[in-house]
C-alpha positions as CSV (number, residue, x, y, z in Angstrom):
1,M,224.6,79.8,125.7
2,H,227.9,77.1,126.8
3,D,227.2,75.9,130.1
4,I,223.1,74.2,131.0
5,L,221.8,73.3,133.9
6,V,219.1,71.4,135.2
7,H,217.7,70.3,138.7
8,A,217.5,65.8,138.3
9,V,214.3,64.3,140.4
10,R,216.2,60.4,139.2
11,Y,218.5,59.0,139.4
12,R,217.8,54.8,139.7
13,D,216.1,56.0,135.9
14,R,216.6,58.6,133.0
15,D,215.5,62.1,134.5
16,P,213.2,63.7,131.0
17,T,213.8,67.1,132.3
18,A,217.1,65.8,132.5
19,S,217.5,64.2,129.2
20,Y,215.7,66.8,127.6
21,A,218.6,68.9,128.9
22,A,221.0,66.1,127.4
23,R,219.5,66.6,123.7
24,L,220.2,70.7,124.3
25,A,223.8,70.7,125.3
26,A,223.7,68.7,122.6
27,S,222.7,71.1,120.0
28,L,223.6,74.0,121.2
29,R,227.4,73.1,121.1
30,A,227.1,73.8,125.2
31,S,228.6,71.7,128.9
32,L,225.6,70.2,130.4
33,T,225.9,70.0,134.9
34,A,222.8,68.2,136.6
35,V,222.5,67.9,139.7
36,F,220.4,65.7,141.7
37,V,219.4,66.9,145.2
38,P,218.5,64.2,148.1
39,P,215.3,65.6,150.2
40,A,215.3,66.8,153.2
41,M,214.3,65.6,156.4
42,P,210.4,65.9,156.7
43,A,209.5,67.1,160.0
44,I,209.5,64.3,163.4
45,P,206.5,62.5,165.3
46,E,207.7,63.7,169.3
47,Y,207.5,60.4,170.5
48,D,210.9,57.9,169.4
49,V,212.5,60.4,167.8
50,A,215.8,59.4,167.8
51,A,215.3,55.9,165.8
52,V,213.1,58.5,163.1
53,I,216.1,60.6,163.2
54,A,219.1,57.6,162.9
55,E,216.6,55.8,160.4
56,Y,216.2,58.4,157.8
57,A,219.8,59.7,158.1
58,A,220.2,56.5,157.4
59,W,218.4,56.4,154.3
60,I,220.1,59.7,153.0
61,E,222.9,58.6,153.3
62,R,222.1,56.0,151.7
63,E,220.2,57.8,149.1
64,T,223.0,60.0,148.2
65,R,225.5,57.5,148.0
66,Q,223.3,55.6,145.1
67,A,222.5,58.9,143.4
68,R,226.6,60.1,142.8
69,A,226.9,56.3,141.7
70,A,223.8,56.9,138.9
71,G,227.2,59.5,137.8
72,P,229.2,57.2,135.4
73,G,226.2,56.0,134.5
74,F,224.5,60.3,132.9
75,E,227.7,61.6,131.5
76,A,228.5,58.7,129.1
77,W,225.4,58.0,128.6
78,S,224.8,62.6,127.5
79,A,228.5,61.8,125.6
80,S,226.0,59.3,123.1
81,L,224.1,62.2,122.1
82,G,226.7,64.6,121.4
83,V,227.8,66.6,124.8
84,A,230.9,67.1,125.0
85,H,231.7,68.1,128.4
86,A,229.2,66.5,131.0
87,R,228.7,66.4,134.5
88,W,226.3,65.0,137.2
89,E,226.9,66.4,140.6
90,V,225.2,65.0,143.6
91,A,224.8,68.4,146.6
92,D,223.1,68.9,149.7
93,G,221.0,71.9,151.6
94,Q,218.1,73.8,150.5
95,V,217.7,73.3,146.7
96,A,217.1,76.8,145.3
97,A,220.2,77.6,147.7
98,V,222.2,74.7,145.9
99,L,220.8,75.9,142.8
100,R,221.3,79.4,142.8
101,H,224.7,78.9,143.7
102,A,225.1,76.0,141.3
103,G,223.5,79.1,138.7
104,R,227.0,81.3,139.7
105,W,228.7,79.1,136.7
106,H,226.0,78.4,134.7
107,D,224.0,80.5,131.1
108,L,220.6,78.4,131.3
109,L,218.9,76.1,133.8
110,V,216.1,73.7,133.3
111,L,213.8,72.6,134.6
112,G,210.5,70.2,134.4
113,T,207.5,70.4,135.7
114,G,204.7,67.3,135.8
115,S,205.9,65.1,138.2
116,E,205.3,63.9,142.3
117,D,208.5,66.3,142.9
118,A,207.8,69.5,145.2
119,W,209.9,71.5,142.8
120,Q,208.4,69.8,139.7
121,S,204.9,71.5,141.2
122,E,203.8,75.0,140.4
123,A,204.5,76.4,143.3
124,G,208.4,74.6,142.9
125,V,209.1,75.8,139.7
126,S,208.3,79.1,140.7
127,E,210.1,80.1,143.4
128,L,213.2,78.5,141.8
129,V,212.3,81.0,138.1
130,L,212.5,84.0,141.2
131,A,215.4,82.7,143.5
132,T,218.0,81.1,141.0
133,G,218.3,84.5,139.0
134,L,218.6,82.8,135.4
135,P,216.8,82.8,133.1
136,C,214.9,79.2,133.7
137,L,213.8,77.4,130.0
138,V,210.5,75.0,131.8
139,V,209.3,71.9,130.6
140,P,205.8,70.4,130.8
141,P,206.2,66.9,130.1
142,A,204.5,66.2,127.0
143,A,207.4,68.5,125.9
144,N,210.4,66.7,126.0
145,D,210.6,64.6,123.2
146,C,209.9,67.7,121.1
147,A,213.0,67.8,118.3
148,L,215.9,70.1,119.0
149,P,216.8,72.3,118.1
150,H,213.7,74.6,118.5
151,A,211.3,74.8,114.6
152,C,209.6,77.9,115.7
153,V,209.7,80.3,118.4
154,A,207.4,82.3,119.8
155,V,208.3,85.8,121.6
156,A,206.4,87.1,124.3
157,W,206.3,91.3,123.9
158,N,205.1,93.9,125.0
159,G,209.0,96.0,125.9
160,A,209.1,95.4,130.0
161,A,212.0,94.9,131.4
162,E,211.4,91.4,131.7
163,A,210.7,90.6,128.6
164,I,214.4,92.2,127.1
165,A,216.4,89.7,129.2
166,A,214.2,87.0,128.6
167,L,214.3,88.1,124.8
168,H,218.7,88.5,125.6
169,A,218.7,85.4,126.8
170,A,217.8,83.9,123.9
171,L,219.2,84.4,121.2
172,P,221.4,81.3,120.4
173,L,217.6,79.3,120.3
174,L,216.8,82.3,118.4
175,Q,219.4,81.5,116.9
176,S,219.5,78.9,115.9
177,A,215.7,78.6,115.2
178,R,213.6,78.0,111.7
179,R,211.7,80.6,112.4
180,V,211.0,83.5,114.6
181,V,207.8,85.1,115.7
182,V,207.3,88.0,117.4
183,L,203.9,87.7,119.5
184,S,203.7,91.5,119.8
185,G,201.3,93.3,122.6
186,E,200.0,96.6,124.5
187,A,203.4,98.6,125.1
188,A,204.5,98.6,128.5
189,P,205.4,102.3,129.7
190,A,209.1,103.1,129.7
191,A,211.0,104.4,132.4
192,P,211.6,108.9,131.8
193,G,215.7,109.1,130.7
194,L,215.7,105.2,129.9
195,V,218.0,103.9,127.0
196,P,215.8,102.8,124.3
197,F,215.9,99.4,123.6
198,D,214.8,98.7,119.3
199,I,214.5,94.9,119.2
200,D,214.1,95.6,115.5
201,A,217.9,96.8,115.9
202,W,219.4,94.6,118.0
203,A,217.5,91.4,115.9
204,R,219.7,92.7,112.9
205,C,222.2,92.8,114.8
206,H,221.9,89.3,116.3
207,Q,221.2,88.2,113.3
208,V,217.8,86.5,113.5
209,E,214.8,87.4,111.1
210,V,211.7,88.3,113.4
211,E,208.0,88.5,112.5
212,Y,205.1,89.4,114.2
213,L,202.1,88.7,115.0
214,A,199.8,91.6,116.8
215,M,197.6,90.7,119.9
216,D,194.4,91.7,120.8
217,R,195.4,94.1,124.6
218,D,192.1,93.1,125.7
219,E,192.7,89.7,126.0
220,D,193.4,87.1,128.8
221,V,196.7,88.4,128.4
222,G,198.6,84.2,129.7
223,A,195.7,81.8,127.4
224,A,195.8,84.4,124.5
225,L,200.3,83.7,124.0
226,L,199.2,79.8,125.0
227,A,196.8,80.6,121.7
228,A,199.1,82.3,120.0
229,A,201.8,80.1,120.2
230,G,200.1,77.5,119.0
231,E,198.9,79.6,115.8
232,V,202.3,79.5,114.4
233,S,203.1,75.7,115.4
234,A,205.8,77.5,117.9
235,D,208.0,74.8,120.2
236,L,209.3,76.9,122.5
237,L,207.5,80.3,123.7
238,V,210.3,83.0,125.5
239,A,209.2,85.5,127.9
240,G,209.6,87.6,130.8
241,A,208.9,86.4,134.2
242,Y,207.0,88.5,136.8
243,G,206.6,91.9,136.3
244,R,204.3,91.8,139.3
245,S,205.4,90.7,142.6
246,R,204.2,87.8,142.8
247,L,202.4,87.3,145.3
248,A,199.8,89.6,143.7
249,E,200.0,87.2,140.8
250,W,198.7,84.2,142.8
251,A,196.6,86.9,143.6
252,L,194.9,88.0,141.3
253,G,195.9,85.9,138.2
254,G,199.0,86.0,136.5
255,V,200.7,85.8,133.0
256,T,203.3,83.7,134.3
257,R,201.2,81.5,136.6
258,H,198.9,80.5,133.5
259,L,201.8,79.8,131.5
260,I,203.6,77.7,133.8
261,R,200.1,75.4,135.0
262,H,198.4,75.4,131.1
263,A,202.2,75.1,128.5
264,T,202.4,72.3,127.0
265,I,205.5,73.7,125.2
266,P,209.2,73.9,126.6
267,L,209.1,78.2,128.5
268,L,211.8,80.6,128.4
269,L,211.5,82.5,131.9
270,R,213.6,85.5,132.8
271,H,212.3,87.7,135.8
């Protein structure tokens, strides 16, 4: 995990999620890129369209100029925390597309929740987890000041493809944690003919010591995972995201939706 990307939604003062990402980058000796995207133009009423567009275009230009001016301060502050290489970028475009493009040369995307920004809403975070193709570390407001590296990492485990991908993406965080607890639930059915994944062999290969906590298969999975993470005092939960379609999750309820909505510790999600 050498290159960390963070979506910054503020530039006039220190963005809490960017602050968390900077401390994480310092703890992992990783580089950090913060990306700020000015808001898109809202719907415009039919009356006096030209004047409204002109005023809004001028506002966007001012926002972009002022956001770019915040770059040296962010980079100097990140360096003071121990981040060797930090960049502040201001992009123009749709947020998911911008982050998906930048994600091509990053290993992890850090996202915040809980602000009034639409991309930090439950729906906005879900969109970015699905659209960017990156492992996403989702940081709720209560976790912005948590200690790094993480003392205890809990891993939601059912053997599904998404769980395997999330586990592997979290490897540097697992290796730096003092304790790793696998929350083992009902195993997903394995597809016939595929190379099997042995979590114990994988952990030994990567020098990660794991312990197990069995989950009751009859419990509500999302709530049970958060309760189990609290039981072992985890300060990070690793989980596969959207094992079924997001439409099905929103219509029927789902684990990913519950975790994003209710977690008070960071989540590392991988679709």
